[in-house]
N, C-alpha and C positions, 0 to 999 in steps of 0.2 A: 555157356549160362552164368559165368563172372562178369562179364560187360555188361548184365542186364543188373545187376546189384550193384556196379558201380554206378550204375545211371542210376537207377534209383535212390540211391545215397546221393548223389550229386544233388538232385532235384528237389531231397526233403530238406538237405541243407540250404539251399538257396531260399526256400518257402520259410523255412525259420528267419532265415537272415534278414530278408524283407518285409515278417510281419516285425522281426524288430527293432528294423531300420524306420519305418512306419511307427512302431510302436514311440518309439524316443522324437521321432520330429511331433506324433500328438502330444504327446511331455511337453516338448519346448513351446509350442503352438498355445497350450494352456499356458503356457506359465508367462510367457512375453503379453497374454491379450490380458492376464491378472493384472499383470505390472501397467502396462500401457492405462486400465482403468484408474488405477490409484494416482498414475503420473495425473491425467487428466483432472483429479479433483484437487491434487497438490497445485497445478496449474490454476485453478480457478479460484483457491486460496489465495493464489501470489497476484493474480488482476485483481481480484475485490482490495486487498492490498497495498494495491498500486495506486490502485482510487483514490483511496483514503489519504496516502502519500500527496497525493498531486490535491486533494480539495482543501488539505492540511497546509499546504505551500501557495496558495493562494491565499489563503486566510493570514498567511503570514506575510505574504506580499502586501496584503492590502494593510497590514495591522503596521506593519516599516513602512508603507504612505503615509498613513496617520501621524504617526511618528514622527517624519523627518515633517511632516506640514508644523505639526504642531512645535518642535525645535526651530524652523522660522519662525511662527509667530512670537514663540517667546522673546525674540528678538527685537520685536517692535517696539516703537511706542505706544502701544495701543496697548500691549499687553502689560507692559510695566505701570502706565497707568491705572488699568484695573487692576492690578494688584497692589498698590499704591492705595487702589481706596476700599476696597476689599477686606485685605489683610490688616493694611496697617492704617485705615482710618481717616488717612491725609485727604484735601479736601484744595481744590484752584483757589485763587486770592476770587475773594468778594460770593465765595459760594457758600448757599445755606443750606445744613443738614436735618431732616426732619426724621425724626427714629421714634416708632414706635412702643410705647411703654411694654406692650405684651411682650415682645419677641426676647426681653433686655432681662 
């Protein structure tokens, strides 16, 4: 009879152990799933930010190209002549300037 009691106790202890192991596994799975959802939303946020930054980079590259083109243009005689006419009011030899009185 003593043998049967020992066997019975071992079976109940094994059942409790299995239950606890399954319970711990379920808790771990729930925690991992919740963390996964959080990481997924964070990933979407980072992808959106990356797309915004790529757009800014291409806009800045275009702006840089425009500045470079303007810098080259400022080194030309055409630019110097344009500035001399507009800002300084200079004219070429033999040229006549007509001014509108309403603008002055």
